C-alpha positions in Angstrom: 13.4 -17.1 16.1 14.1 -13.3 16.3 11.9 -10.6 17.6 13.3 -7.5 16.5 11.4 -5.1 18.3 11.0 -0.7 17.4 14.4 0.0 19.5 16.5 -1.9 17.1 19.6 -0.1 15.2 20.2 0.0 11.8 23.9 -1.7 13.0 21.8 -4.9 13.4 21.8 -4.8 9.0 25.6 -6.1 9.9 25.3 -8.5 12.4 21.9 -10.4 10.7 24.0 -10.2 7.5 26.8 -11.9 8.9 24.3 -14.6 11.0 22.6 -15.1 8.0 24.5 -14.8 4.2 27.7 -15.4 6.3 27.1 -18.2 9.1 29.6 -16.3 11.2 29.7 -14.7 14.0 32.3 -13.2 15.8 32.7 -11.4 19.2 35.6 -9.2 19.1 35.1 -8.8 23.2 35.0 -11.8 23.9 36.9 -13.7 21.4 33.8 -16.6 20.5 32.5 -17.9 17.8 29.0 -18.7 16.6 28.6 -20.8 13.4 25.6 -21.6 11.2 24.3 -25.3 10.7 23.2 -26.2 7.8 19.8 -26.9 10.0 19.3 -24.0 10.9 16.6 -22.2 10.0 16.3 -17.8 10.8 12.6 -16.3 11.5 12.1 -13.0 12.3 9.9 -10.8 13.7 9.6 -7.3 13.5 6.9 -5.3 15.4 5.0 -2.8 13.9 6.3 0.9 14.7 5.2 3.7 13.4 5.5 4.5 9.5 7.1 0.9 9.9 10.4 2.8 10.6 12.0 -0.6 12.1 11.3 -2.4 9.1 12.6 0.4 6.7 16.4 0.5 9.4 16.8 -3.0 8.5 17.2 -2.5 4.7 18.5 -6.3 4.9 14.9 -7.8 6.0 14.0 -6.2 3.0 16.4 -8.6 1.0 15.0 -11.4 2.5 11.8 -13.1 1.6 8.7 -11.8 3.8 5.6 -13.1 4.6 3.5 -10.7 6.2 1.2 -11.9 9.2 -2.4 -9.7 10.0 -3.7 -10.6 13.8 -6.6 -11.7 14.0 -8.9 -11.8 17.4 -9.2 -16.1 17.0 -5.5 -16.6 17.2 -5.0 -15.1 20.9 -4.4 -17.9 23.2 -5.6 -17.4 26.7 -3.4 -19.9 27.4 0.5 -20.5 28.0 3.0 -23.4 28.0 4.6 -23.7 31.5 7.9 -25.4 31.5 8.4 -28.7 34.3 10.5 -30.6 35.1 9.6 -34.6 36.1 11.3 -36.8 37.8 13.5 -37.9 35.5 15.2 -35.0 35.1 12.8 -34.2 31.1 11.1 -31.3 30.8 7.8 -31.4 29.8 5.4 -28.1 28.8 2.0 -27.9 30.9 -0.6 -25.3 29.5 -1.8 -23.0 31.9 -4.8 -19.9 31.8 -3.1 -17.1 30.9 -3.0 -15.1 34.4 -1.7 -11.7 33.4 -3.2 -11.0 30.3 -6.7 -12.1 32.4 -5.5 -9.7 34.4 -4.1 -6.4 32.9 -6.9 -6.8 30.1 -9.9 -6.4 32.9 -7.9 -3.5 34.4 -7.9 -1.8 30.8 -12.3 -2.9 30.6 -12.3 -1.5 34.3 -10.5 2.1 32.4 -12.1 1.8 29.8 -15.6 2.4 31.8 -14.0 4.5 33.6 -14.3 2.2 37.1 -11.7 4.4 38.6 -13.5 8.1 38.4 -16.4 6.5 40.6 -15.7 6.5 43.5 -18.3 6.6 46.2 -18.6 5.0 49.3 -20.4 2.5 48.2 -18.6 1.3 45.7 -15.8 -1.8 46.4 -12.5 -1.1 45.3 -11.5 -3.2 42.1 -9.3 -5.9 41.5 -9.2 -7.9 38.5 -9.1 -11.2 40.6 -12.6 -10.3 41.9 -14.3 -9.9 37.9 -15.0 -12.7 35.3 -12.6 -13.7 32.8 -12.8 -12.2 29.3 -13.6 -14.0 26.8 -10.5 -14.1 23.5 -11.9 -11.7 21.7 -12.7 -8.9 24.5 -8.8 -9.5 25.1 -8.2 -9.0 21.7 -10.4 -5.8 21.1 -8.5 -4.4 24.6 -5.1 -4.5 23.5 -6.1 -3.7 20.0 -7.3 -1.1 21.0 -4.6 0.4 23.6 -1.2 -1.1 21.6 -2.0 0.2 18.3 -1.2 3.8 16.4 -2.8 6.1 15.7 -2.4 7.6 12.5 -1.1 11.2 12.5 -4.7 12.5 11.7 -5.5 10.8 15.2 -7.5 8.4 13.2 -8.8 5.1 15.1 -6.9 2.4 15.2 -8.0 0.7 12.7 -7.1 2.8 10.0 -3.6 3.2 11.0 -2.8 -0.3 11.0 -2.7 -3.3 13.2 -0.7 -3.8 16.4 1.7 -7.1 16.6 1.7 -10.3 19.3 5.5 -9.2 19.9 3.6 -5.5 21.4 1.2 -7.2 23.0 2.9 -9.5 24.6 5.7 -6.2 25.7 2.6 -4.0 27.1 1.5 -7.5 29.0 5.1 -7.4 30.3 5.2 -4.0 31.2 1.3 -3.3 32.4 1.5 -7.1 34.8 3.1 -6.1 38.2 
């Protein structure tokens, strides 16, 4: 799975061609060579960008079979997998609540409710840990609101296009302390 973000440059076309079509990638600086196997399968996720600039820069990707995946509030999971090594040295995964997502979404909710603009001596300081957990639909709505691009005319995000899971993920990593 290859995540391609909006900062990807046109030079990535050559690398993807070497990797997927030729099956060999060579690093001239180190002399290392990577060869693909017949069993290898590559999935590329290209993040949304303004006017699909990233997709247009990566003309090689336009030659490959494509599937557009639309995000929906029912697809947001408030849990994540955490690796854990057992006594025998095997790696297992356990499902844990996504604290980081709850933390950021609670701040976004408070920001949207202007909680940081109303100060008086009787109002306790805001902290996300003192707030109740949000539902997946609430988190999705908040992330969608703050991550979607707005059209040139300033139209609401729904009219301008959807955000992507990679954008949500990067946004959460950026905002979580």
